[in-house]
Residue, then its C-alpha position, 0 to 999 in steps of 0.5 A: m387520580t392526579d397522583a396516579t397521572a403524575t406517577d405515569v408521567s414520571r414513569h414514562d419520562r424515566q423510560g424515555r430517558r433510558a431509551t434515549l440513553s440506550r440509543r446513544v450508548l448502543p452504537y459505541a457498545m457495538l463499535s467497542p470490540a472493533v476499537l479494542v482489537t484495533l488498539a491491541i493489534v495496531f496502536f499498542p505495537m506502534v506505541q511499543t515500537a516508539w518506546m523501544s526506539l528510545h532504548d538499547y535493546v538487543l534480544f541476545r541481551p534480554n535483561d539489558f533495556d538501557w535508555v539511550g534517548l535519541e541515540n538510535f535516531r542519530t545513529a540511523l542518520s549517520d548510517e550509510v546503509f540507511w541513506i542507501s535504503l532511503r534512496n532505494t525506497i524513493i525510487w521503488m515507491g516513485t516508480t512502482i505506484p505510477a506504473q501500477l496506476l498507468l497500467g491499471l487505468v489502461t486495463a480498466l479502459l479495456l475491460n470497460q469495452e464490450f467484447p466476447w468473454r469480458p466477464v472471464a477477462r475481468a475475473l482473470i485480471i485479479i489473479p496477480w492481486a489474489l496470489p500470495s506474495v511469497v508465491i509471486a516472489l518465487m514465481w518471478v525468481w524462476i522467471y528471472d533465473s539466468n540459466y532457465g528463466v523465461a525472461n532471458e530465453f524470450l529476450l535471447r530468442m528476440g535478439l534483444i540480448q546476446q547473453s543471459i543476464p543475472w537479473l537479481a544478482d546484478p546491482d544494475y538490474a536487481l531493483a528494476s526487476i523487483i519494481l517490475t514484479l511489484t508493478w505486475q502484482g499491484f496493477p489489478f487493484f487499480a484496474v478494479m477500482i478504476l473500472a468501478g469508477l468508470q461504470a458509475i459515469p452515466r452513458s448520457y455524458y458520452e452520448a451528449a459529447s458525441i453529438d457535440g462532436a467531441s473526439a475520443w481523446r476529448q471525451f477521455w480528458h473531460i469526462t472519463l478522467p474527472g469521473v474517476a479522479g476521486v477513485m484514483m486519488t483514493a487508490v493511490l493513497l491506499r497503495l502508497i501506504w501498502v507499498a511502503n509497508s511491504f517488503d515480503v516480495i523483496f525479502v524472498m527474491t533478493g533479501g536486500g541484495p546484491g549488496y544493498a542494491t534492493h535494501t528499502l527502509p522497511l526491509y532494513a528495519f526488519i533485518k535489523a530487528r528480526t535478523n540482527l535482533d537489534f530491536g532498538y535500532g530497528s524500531a528507530i528506523a521504523v519510526l523514522f520511516t513512519m514519520l517520512l511516510m506521514v509527511v508524504v501522505v499529508f502533502y498528498l492529501r493537501r495537494t489532492g484536496k486543492a485539486v478536487s476543490 
């Protein structure tokens, strides 16, 4: 009898250990496909790019894969086009993201009000974000056209300009025109994110503030803005990364021209690697830009962490 009881206890112990092991392993087993896919399509290309940046690899010489160390990086730092592209990138990101944030905040505040057809307005506002980038680029190329574009026609009728302006062919206007296009494309993301944050703020806060005699501006500054600050910080970080890695609209609209007026670092890396087939130098530019972006992201996270705390 004692032996049978000991056998049962031992069996139950083994079953319990197997069940515990299964519960511990199951989450990792279910996550493993996603991890493997991420490694295959994200981290492996990143490592490959970093490795390629240390070599002289031009595609029309496929058999030559010579180790050059940091030579590509030294070439980039002495390349005038690299610095022009960096300057354009700073202007492009430093203008586009705040403009998208401000326009998205205003749009979210308007869509949070009660008015007829509000669900329809909320659905329509997402259209610029939902359209493919190539469609947006071609549409704005037609808008900016100096012969039959809507932009010149509108400004001429309003008397704001005296003759048509070649918006995408003039170095003084090309980058600003693209920034306007990207602002229009990206502001719905901020609008939707901030609108979700606004709806999470309890109405009782505003009712209590109204009873205390707080003005609309004070309610916005002390209730609305702190209530959506976390959402805005997350949205800015996401847009910072997405905008930094997007060049499709610029490539379709101007191809980086006129001259180098709309060259950005992601576009310059793409042109070097995919157009000039210089994968070594293009990879070096991409690695440098990634390092600069990491510095900006870390600085932003530290500043926002201090602001939240």
